[in-house]
C-alpha positions as CSV (number, residue, x, y, z in Angstrom):
1,M,-13.0,62.8,12.5
2,R,-10.5,64.4,14.7
3,T,-9.8,63.5,18.4
4,K,-7.3,65.4,21.0
5,L,-6.5,64.1,24.3
6,L,-8.0,66.5,26.7
7,Y,-6.9,65.9,30.2
8,D,-3.9,63.7,30.5
9,K,-3.8,62.4,33.8
10,D,-5.8,59.2,34.8
11,P,-8.6,58.9,34.1
12,R,-8.2,60.7,30.8
13,T,-10.8,62.5,29.1
14,V,-10.5,62.6,25.1
15,A,-13.3,64.6,22.7
16,A,-14.1,63.8,19.0
17,V,-15.3,66.0,16.6
18,F,-16.9,64.0,13.6
19,D,-17.4,66.1,11.0
20,T,-20.0,66.3,7.9
21,D,-20.9,62.6,5.6
22,D,-18.7,61.3,9.0
23,E,-19.9,57.4,10.2
24,A,-20.8,57.7,14.1
25,A,-20.9,54.1,14.6
26,D,-17.6,52.8,13.3
27,G,-15.6,56.2,14.5
28,L,-16.4,55.8,17.9
29,V,-14.3,52.6,17.7
30,S,-11.9,54.2,15.9
31,A,-11.3,56.8,18.8
32,A,-11.3,54.3,21.4
33,R,-8.6,52.2,19.8
34,E,-6.7,55.2,18.5
35,H,-6.6,56.2,22.6
36,A,-6.3,53.1,23.6
37,L,-9.6,53.6,26.1
38,H,-9.9,50.2,28.2
39,A,-12.9,51.6,30.0
40,A,-14.8,54.6,29.8
41,S,-18.3,56.2,29.7
42,V,-19.4,58.1,26.5
43,T,-21.7,61.2,25.5
44,G,-22.0,63.2,22.5
45,I,-24.6,65.6,20.6
46,G,-24.9,66.8,17.0
47,G,-27.0,65.7,14.5
48,F,-27.1,63.1,11.9
49,R,-28.1,63.2,7.9
50,S,-29.9,59.9,8.4
51,A,-29.2,57.1,10.8
52,V,-30.4,53.3,11.8
53,L,-31.1,52.5,15.1
54,G,-31.3,49.4,17.0
55,Y,-33.9,47.3,19.2
56,F,-32.7,44.2,20.5
57,D,-35.1,41.1,20.5
58,P,-34.3,39.0,23.0
59,H,-36.5,36.4,21.4
60,A,-34.6,36.3,18.1
61,R,-31.5,37.1,19.7
62,E,-30.6,40.1,17.0
63,Y,-31.0,43.8,16.4
64,R,-34.4,44.9,14.2
65,R,-32.8,47.5,12.7
66,I,-35.2,51.1,12.7
67,P,-34.2,53.3,9.8
68,V,-34.3,57.2,10.1
69,D,-34.1,58.6,6.8
70,E,-34.0,62.2,7.5
71,Q,-31.9,64.9,9.0
72,V,-32.2,64.2,13.0
73,E,-30.7,66.3,16.0
74,V,-28.6,63.8,18.4
75,L,-30.7,64.8,21.7
76,S,-28.6,62.5,23.6
77,L,-25.7,60.0,22.7
78,T,-24.5,57.6,25.8
79,G,-22.3,54.2,26.0
80,D,-19.5,52.6,27.5
81,V,-15.9,51.5,26.2
82,A,-14.8,47.8,27.3
83,L,-12.5,45.3,26.0
84,G,-14.0,43.0,23.6
85,E,-12.8,38.9,23.8
86,D,-10.4,39.7,21.3
87,G,-8.5,42.7,23.5
88,Q,-9.9,45.5,21.7
89,P,-11.8,48.3,22.4
90,M,-15.9,47.8,21.9
91,V,-18.3,50.6,22.2
92,H,-22.1,50.1,23.1
93,A,-23.9,53.4,22.6
94,H,-27.3,54.9,22.4
95,V,-28.6,57.8,21.0
96,V,-31.9,59.6,21.1
97,V,-33.0,61.7,18.0
98,G,-35.0,64.5,17.7
99,L,-37.3,64.9,14.2
100,A,-38.1,68.0,12.7
101,D,-41.7,68.0,14.1
102,G,-40.1,67.2,18.1
103,T,-41.2,63.8,18.0
104,T,-37.7,61.4,19.1
105,R,-36.4,58.1,18.1
106,G,-33.8,56.1,20.5
107,G,-32.2,52.8,20.1
108,H,-28.9,51.1,19.9
109,L,-26.7,52.7,17.6
110,L,-25.7,51.3,14.8
111,E,-25.2,53.5,12.1
112,G,-25.2,57.2,11.9
113,R,-24.0,59.6,8.9
114,V,-23.2,63.1,10.9
115,R,-24.5,66.4,9.5
116,P,-23.3,68.6,10.8
117,T,-21.5,67.5,13.4
118,L,-21.2,65.2,16.2
119,E,-19.0,66.3,19.1
120,V,-18.3,63.3,21.8
121,V,-16.6,63.3,25.3
122,F,-15.0,60.2,26.6
123,H,-14.2,60.4,30.5
124,E,-11.8,57.0,31.2
125,S,-12.7,54.8,34.2
126,P,-10.0,54.0,36.2
127,G,-10.8,50.0,35.8
128,H,-10.9,47.8,32.6
129,L,-14.2,46.6,31.8
130,Q,-14.4,43.5,30.0
131,R,-17.0,42.0,27.5
132,R,-18.0,38.5,27.3
133,H,-20.0,36.4,24.8
134,D,-23.2,35.7,26.6
135,P,-25.1,32.3,25.4
136,T,-28.2,33.0,26.9
137,T,-28.8,36.3,24.8
138,G,-26.0,35.7,22.3
139,L,-24.9,39.8,23.1
140,P,-21.1,40.6,23.9
141,L,-22.2,41.8,27.7
142,L,-20.1,43.4,30.7
143,R,-17.9,40.8,32.9
144,L,-17.0,42.8,36.1
């Protein structure tokens, strides 16, 4: 994965381009940390050779894993960056992927193995966002 600061005024814009076999979920966090993004929106398109999406089950308080073991188009990747309780950037991203037959699958991005590329843009927000553990859901939710 390569990153580049596209606009260095406040708020900044950062691009990340992933190569074949890069892992997308971890790479998004790495890019946010590399550029010290404390609050940002994230958008992207590209392709995965395989992915694991997640559906949050509120009763079990965990993500159900949805494996996608085939080449797919990343039709939409959207999300945000906020600081976790440890002060480090966290990325919360969802994806919609298109299968060869034109059907789609979507959910929380847990894992994504890139092929051939994934193009992502981070648009920094002027303020800082924070995530805090919510005891009701067990999730790190945004606190304003």
